[in-house]
Structure formats: structure tokens, C-alpha cells
N, C-alpha and C positions, 0 to 999 in steps of 0.2 A: 504494499500499499504506499502511496506517496504521502510523505510528510509535508506540511506547509513549507514553501520555500525550497523544497528538494529540486535539484537540477537534473535534467535528463539530456541525452543526446539530442532527441527529437520529440516533439509532441505534435500529433494531428488533432486538431481541435474541432469539435462539433460535427464530425462526419457521422454517416449512417453505418453502424458496425454490423456486418454480417459474419458471424463467427464460425459458421460451418456446423453448428450444433443442430440446426433445424429450427431454432427459435426465430421469431420475427426480428427484423433489423430493429435496432435501437440507436438513438443518438448518444454518443459518448466521445470523450477525448481519449486518445491512446498515446502513452508515453513509451519511448524506446530507449533502452540503454544497451550499447553495444549491438548485438544481433538478437536481442530478446525484447519481448513486450515486458515492460517494467510495471506498468499501471494501466488501469482501464477505469473509466468513470468520469466524474466531475473533477477536473484537475486545474481548476482555476488558480490554486495557490502554487502550482509547480511551474518551474521555468525550464527552458531548454535552449541549447545552442542553436537549434533549428526549430522554428515555430511555424507550423503549416496550418493554414485555414482550410479545413476540409469540408466546410459547410456545403451541402448540396452534392457532395461526392460520397461514394461508397468506400468504406475501409474494410478490408478483408485480409485474412492471412493468405499466403501464397496458394495458388491453385495447383491441384494434382491433375496431370495429364495421363489418364489411366490407359490409354492405348496408343502408343507411339511406336515408331520405327526409328528411333533416335539412337540406336546401339553404337553406331559408328560415329555419329555426330558427338557423342560424349567423349570419344577418343580424339576426334579431329578438332573439335571446338569445345574444350572442356569448360569455358566460361558460359556456354549455352545462352549467349546474348539473344538469340532468336526466340528462346522461351522465356527468359527472365523479362524481356521487354514487353511481354503479354501478361506478366503476372504469374507465370507458371514457375513454381519452385521445386517441384518434384515430377519426375517422368518415370513411368513404368515401362521398362524395356523387356525384350525377350519375348514379345508377342508373335503370334502366328508361327511358332516353332522355329524361330530364327533368332539368333543372338550372336554378338561378338564376345561374349563372356561365357565362362571364365577364360582368361588368357593362360596360356601355359606359362610355366615358371620362367622361361626365357624371354617372355614378353613379346614374341613374334606372333603375329596373327597367321594361322595356318592358311595355306593356299586355298583350302577348301572353302574357308570363310570368305576370303577375297573374291573367289570365283562366284560364290553364291550371292555375295553383296552386289557385285557388278551385274549379274543376271537379273536381280531384282531392281537395283537403283540406277543402272546404267554405267557405262565404261568410265565415267568421271566421278563415280560414287566415292572412290577412295584414292586420295594422293597418297604417296608413300608416308606412312605414318608410324611405322614400327618403332622408330626412335623415340617418339613421344610416349610409347608404352613402356619403355625401360623403367624398371622400378615398380611397375604394377605387377603384383603377384597373385596367383591363385590363393585364396585363404581358405 
């Protein structure tokens, strides 16, 4: 809970919160500290380095994209800007019986994966990316 005068990294004020629980949207302030929601509710006494007027906007946690074919995109573009820019913070991969994971211990994508990916996604589906996989291990 926020104490009067407590500072946060950011506060989104007066937005309509859709929290994913199935409950109706409600107006609230949302305080963020680091990468976590620190407080939720009436935060009039709180301050932040970044204060955002969210009135008339929806404030929601990141969205889950439950059916993607982003297996290789995660390797090729690990920041996933194309998803984050849409509010997607979690993707489910390995759908339709095809996945780039788990990688073998040497971090090299097997040629069978590469052939299958190019067959599905086209010849430009994968640039040489095996070096970006170094250090990724099957756990």
C-alpha cells in the first residue's frame, strides 16, 4: 500500500483498470516501481518521477497471445518489439506441432528445424542465427 508522500517510478492516474480477473473495469490510479505494480487505488498522496494522465484510457496488464508462431522470432528478435508495441507481454509458442525449442546443448538449430521453418514461413524465414543461440541450453 502506498504511504502518503511515497514516491514511485511512474503513476498512471485515473484510468479504467481492466485487471484480467473478469470483474468490471474500474477507475483507479496505478503506481509502478521498477518492473512491478506497487500500488493500485486512489493514490492522490503519492508522487512519481513519471506522472501519466490515463483518464479516458484503459490500463491493463500485458496481454497474452495464446496462439503464435513466434518460435523463431524469439530467437531472431528477442526484444519482440513487434509484440510489446501491441501490449503483448507473453507469447505461447510450440503450437501446431512445430517448435524451435528445446535447443540442443550446443545451441545449434538442427537442419530439420531450419528446413521445416523455411517450408512453413518461406525461404527468408531465418537468417543465420545460430550464434545468437550460444549460451541457450536445454534445461
